N, C-alpha and C positions, 0 to 999 in steps of 0.2 A: 504494500500500500504506500509506503514511504517513497520508494523508487518511482512508482507510478505517478504520485503527486508531483515530484520534482521534474520528471521528464515531461509530464503532461503540461506543466507550466512552460517548459522550454518549447514544446510543440506549438502551443497557443501563441506565445510571444513571437515565434519565428514564422508563423503562418502568414502567407500572403494569398489567401484564397477568396474566391467570390462567395459572399454570404448567401446568394441566391441558389448556387449549386451545392453549397456546403454549409448548411444552416448552423452547425455548431462551430464553424470557423476554425477547425483544426485539421491540418494536413502536414505531412513532413515537408520541410523546405527542400527544394530540388538540389541545393548546393550543400546541404548538411549531411554529415555521417555521424552515426551514433555507435559507440563501441561499448558493448556490455560484456563484462567478464564475470564468470560464474564463481570465482573464488574457490575453485577445486570442488564445487558441490553441484552435481548435475541436477539437483532438485530445483534449481532456479529457472530451468527452461520454461516452465509454465508461467512463472512470474514475469519473465522477459516478454512472453507473448501477450500477457494481460496489459503490460505497459502501453502497448500499441493499440489499445481499444479506447474508444470514446463512447460511453454508454454501451449500447449493443453493437456499435459499428466498429469494425476493424479498420485501422488506417491502411491505405494502400502502401505497400513497402516491398523492398527486396532485401532478403537476408542472405548473408554469407557466413558460414561457420569457419572459424580459424582456430586451430589447436596450437597452443603454445606449450612447449616442453621446457622445463626449467632444469638447471644443473642440480642434481641431487645433493652434491656436497655443499652448494651455497644455501640450499633450503635447510639442511641440517643445522647450519650455523645460526639460523634464525629461530629455531625451535628451542624452547626452554627444556623440554623433555622429549626424548626420542626413544620409542620402544622398538627394538629390532624385530619383534614378532608382529608388528602392525605395518602393513605396506604404506609407504609414503606416497602421497599423491604428487606427481610431478607434471601432470598434464592439465592445463586449464583451457576451458572453452571461452572463446571470445566471439560474440556475434557482432558482425558489422551490418548495420541497418541503414539503408538509404532509400530515397524515394524512387530512384531509377537504378538500373543495373550499373554497378561500379565498373568503370573501364580504366584499366591501368596499363601504361606502356610496359612492355616486358623489360625487366631489369634482373641482372644476375644478383644473387645473394652475396653479401660482403664476406661472410664467414664460410659459406658453403658454396664453392665455385660451381659445383655440378647441379645447382638448384636455382630456380628463379622465383620471382614474386607471384607466379601464376598458380601456385599450389595452395593448399589450405593448412600448411604447417609452418611454424616458426620455432627454431630452437637448434641446439640447446641454448637457453638464455641464462646467464648468471644473474643472481639477485643481489641487491645491495646488502651489506652486513647490517646487523642490528644497530650499530653506532653510526651508520651512514644514512639512516632513514630520517627524513624530515619529521620532527616532532614539535608540537606546541602544547601549551597547557590548556586546561578546560576553559579558562577565562578567555584565552586568545581564540579558541575555536568558537566560543559563544559570540565574540565580537565579529569574527569573520562570517559566520554562518547564520547568526541570529536564531530565529525560531526553527530554521531548517535543521539545526543541530539536534539530533536525537541521541539521548543517552543509551548506551548499550550495556550498562552494568559495570560494576567495578569502579575503582578509583583511577583518576588520571594522575600520573606522577607530578608532584609539585602542587597538588591541590589538597587543602585540608579536608 
């Protein structure tokens, strides 16, 4: 629901549609692309689809699935606890959503010379270490995001 509200506001703000042909005034902007990542949890696929609905109407869109593979060693560095008997998720789904089919010129991958940007896989990708990730206090997040900042539980370091 939170993601749907945020993206719904983006769609409405960016829409340039004729109110007579589209009474709710919402459509994907033809020059915008939305990148939705599942955070290693396939259960978000239904949520992603619901985001692109206005009432009972599904917004016209084109979706492309891209799978991102992360380096296992860099993910282990970010985990506080790692259990060797539980498989570590290293593949994340990213949906690229556009109003029209995405057309990209063919480019060779930088790190993988035998591959191009025309497939649905990126990787292996190293992740930033825990001390290299941008972090702010709860107060700073509240200032930046206002009411859009939703608490997820637990405490934020540096906050009483």
